[in-house]
N, C-alpha and C positions, 0 to 999 in steps of 0.2 A: 394448824399442824397437829396440835395436841388432840383436837377432836377427831382428826383422821386416824391417828394412832389408836385412840380409844375405840372407835368404831371397828377397826380391823381386829381388835382383840376380842370383841364380843362374838359369841357363837351365833352366826346367822341362821335363821329358820326361813323356809319358804312357806308362806301362807297362801293357800289356794282357796278361793271362795266362789261357789257357784250359786247364783240366785236365779230362781225361776219365777213362778207366780208368787203373789204376796206371802203365802204361807210356807213356801219351800226354800230351804237354805242348806247348803253343805259347806262345811269349812274343814280344811285339812292343814295341819301344821307339821312340817317335816324338817329335821335338820338339813340344811342345804347340802352338806357333804353326802348325806344319805341319799338325797334325791339324785345327785350326780351319779352315785354308784348305781341307783335303780335304773336310770336312763341307759347307762352303759350295759347293764344286765339285760334290759328289755331289748336292746339292739342285738344282743346275742341270740335271742329267741325269735325275733321278728325282723325281717330285713327292711321293712318300710312302714311308715304310717301314711294313711290316706285321709283326705278330706274332700268331699265332692268329686271323688274319682282321681284326684291329683295327689301325687306323692309329696310328702313333706319331709325334707331332709332332717333327720333326727339330730344330727350334729349341730344344726343351726339353733335348735331349741336349747341344746346343751350349752352352746356358746353364750346364748343370751343369759342363761342362769348362772354360768361361771363368772361372767362379767358384771352381773347385777350387784348393786351395793344396797346396803340397808337404807330404807327411806319410807316416807309416807305415801308416795305415789306408786301405783302399780307398775311393775316392770314389763308386764304383758297383759293385754286385755282382749278377749275374744267374745264377740257377740254373735249368737246364733238364734234367731227368732226372739223369744222372750227370755232366753237364758243368757246370762252374762257370766263369763269366767274371768276372774282377776287374779293375778299373781303378784304378791308383794314379797320383798325380802325384809324380814323384821329382826330386830335385836332380840336375843334370847330373853332379856329382862322383861319384854312385853308378853312373853309366852310362858316362861318357867316360873313355877312356885318353888322357892328354895326349900327342899325337903331332904336334901342329901342325894346320894347316888340312887338312880331308879332301881327298884327291886322286883317290880311286877307289872304285868299288863292287865288293865281293867277293862272289861266290856260291860257297859251298862245300857240297858234298853228300858225306857219308861214308856208305858202304853196307857191309853185311856182306861183299859181294864187292868186293875192292879194285879190280877192273877197272871197276866201275860208279861209282867215285868221280869227282866233277867239281869242278874248281877254275877259276873264271872270274874274271878281273880286268878291269873296264871303267873306263877313265879318265873322271873327271867331265867333262873337256873334251869327250869324245864325247857324253855325256849332254846337255851344254849345247847341242849342235847338233840334238838330236832335234826340238825344236819347229819348226825350219826345214825338216824333212823331211816334215812333215804338210801335205798339199795342202789348200788352201781352194777346193773346187770345188762348184758347184751348191747343192743343198739342204743339204749337209753343211757349208757354209762357216762358219756361226755356231758350230756344234759344234766345228769344227776350231780356230777362234779361241779359244774358251773353253779347250780342251785345251792349246793353246800357252801361254796365259796361266798356267794352273795349273802346267804343267811348269816354266816359268820361275820362278814363285814357290816351288815346291817345292825346286828346286835352290838358290835364294837362301837359303832357310831351312836347308838342309843345310850350305851353305858358311859360315853364321854359327857353326856348332858348332866349338868350338876343340879338336878331337881326334877320335879314332875311336870308333865306337859300333856295337853290334849292332842292326840294324834288325829282323831276324826270326830266330827260332830255333825249329825244329820238331824234336821228338824222338819216336820211337816205338821199337818192338822192334828193327827192322832198319835204320833210317835216321836220320841226323841232318842237317838242312839248316840252314845258317846264312848269312844275308845281312847283310853289314856294310858300313859306310862307313869307309874308312881314309884 
């Protein structure tokens, strides 16, 4: 019983890992609550998802993620050719480095050629003002309002995290891209 209470108190993250050929790997870590918000936002923009011409009910994926619990086994696995996509729900302690409240977004690109490397640091306070820079004009006004609401919610979820974490990591033969919140 105590273990169950402990696991429900931890902030769960959804880890998505896509592996292709031997040298390709993509890993994404997203706070589970942020992913749920993202799926609901995506539903506003697009009425359906399709795979091989068949519609996939988005709410079924949302239900799987809402009911998923922290564990070592993937909650969902999709194989398509050589690519395998696995979804895990992980405890935040596996993902977060305790460094205090996140303050900036870091984008780091390491390339074979050093002159192609990119290191960008964007303060979260700047990201906080992005919704106010989106104009609500004409036919696009309702879409702009939905986008602003989503961006505000997304930032709120990121700021709830008590430490830094890697949001996206992409690796292939000649490049490594890492986007993290610190």
